[in-house]
N, C-alpha and C positions, 0 to 999 in steps of 0.2 A: 920609393914607396915602402912604408913599414906598417906595422900593426900596433895600435896603442892598446897595451894590456896593463891594467892597474896603474895607469899614469906613466908607464915606461914604453918608449917606442922600440919595438923589436926590429932589427935591421933585416932587410930582405934583398934578394937579388932582383933582377929585372922581371922575373917570372912569378914573383911573390913567395918564393921559398925562403924560409928563415936561413940566415947564415950560420946560426948556432941553434941547436935544439932547445926547445922550451917545453918542459914536462908538466906545466901547470894545466889544469882543466880550463882556466879562463882563456888561455891562449887558443885552445881548441875551439872554444865557443866564439871568440872574436873572429878567427879565421873562417870558421864554418859560416858565420853570418855574412862575411864578406864574399864568400863563394856561393851564397844563396842556398845553403844546405841547412835544413832543420834537423838537428841531431836527434836520433833515437837510440835505443839500446844496441841495435846492430851496428850503428856507426861507432859507438864507443868500444865494442868488441874489436872491430877492425883497427881503430886507433890504438888500443892497447897492444894488439898483435904487432902492428907496425913499430910502435915504440920499443917493444921487447926485442924485435929483430934488430932494430938500430942499435940498441944498447949492447946486444950480444955480438953483432957482426960489424958494427960501424957503418952500416948502410941498410937500406930497406931492400926487400926481395923484389925480383921481377914479377910480372903479373902471373906467369905460369906457376912459380913456386908459391906465390901468395894464394892463388886459387886453390891449390892442393891443401895448403895448411889451413886456410880459413874454412874450407869444406869439412875438415876434421873438427874444427872448433865449433862450427855452426852447421850441423848436419842439414843437407838439402840446399846449402848455399852454393849457387853456381855462378857462372860469369855474368848472366843476366842480372841476378840479384846484386852482385857487386857493382855492376854498372848502374843499377837503380839507386844504390846508395851514393855512388860517386860518379855521376855522369861524365865528368871531365877525365875519367880514367882512374880506376881503382888504385893502381900503383902510384901514379903521379899525383892526382888530386888528393888521394888518400894520405900520401906523405905530407902534402902541403897542409891539409886540415889537421893532421896529427902534430903539427908544429915542428916538423923535422926539415933538415936541409934537403936540397934537390937530390932525387935518386940518380943513380948512375944511368947513363944513356944506354941505348941498344948495344949489346955485346959487352957491356962493362961489368957483367955479373960474374 
C-alpha cells in the first residue's frame, strides 16, 4: 500500500508509515484524508512540530515528550486535545499523517 501524491506513489510499510519522509503539504493532505482526518490549524502545528523533531533528531518523540513540547507551543493543549486531533494516537498517527517514517517502539526513545 502506498499513497499517490502528485502522481508519484510513496512507498509505505505494512502499517501505512512512509519508508522515507516527505515534507510536502500535499503528502500530509493525502495521508490525513486516508486516515479520515479533516486538517485544521492545530493539526498543522503538530505536523510541523513532529517534522522539526524528526529533522533534528532523526526520529519523532514519544507521547510524553510530545505532550510536554506541544503544551508549550499550544497553551492549554493536553492529552485529550491531542487525542481529539489524532484519535489513532498522537505520536503514532501524528507521525503517519506528518508523512514521516514509523516512530520507534516502546522503550526505543
